[in-house]
C-alpha positions, 0 to 999 in steps of 0.5 A: 584454217582454224579447227572447230575448237579454235573457232569456238574459242574465237566465239567465246573471246568475242562474247567476253569482249562484247560482255565487257562493253555491256558491263561498261555500258549496260544500256547496250543490253537493250540492244541484245534483247532487241536482236533476240526479238528480231531473231524470234520474229524471223524464225517462224518456228524458233530454234531451241537455242533462241528459246533458251536465250529468251529464258536466259534474257528474262533472268536479266543482264547479269545472268545473260552475260554469265552464260555468254562467257561461260566456257561450257558445251551448252554455252558454246551451243548457244553462242551459235545463235547468239543475240549478242551480235551487233554489240561490237561495232565494226571497228571493234570486231575488225580489230579483234579479228585482225589480232585473232587472225595474226595470232599463231595459235588463235589464243588471245 
């Protein structure tokens, strides 16, 4: 079983992978914005994290990617409500998770 720190590292690495994919295909950023819109619509009363993501996305793709891959407590908390879900397809996610699971210490 992985520790909370290892799980945070896994989330960071998944976001780094998603960020690289968006940098290679900036059109995918629209999907991130749409995901956040869906989250906000379903939330009723949106969490502070969703509201902060809205402010960050409003700054543009570069700012949003910087926060998504930032190694800080703030970014770690934001990733718990990440609109970057769905950027990676199922095969990419499975491949990452298989490598993550097989690594001895969860560090890729």
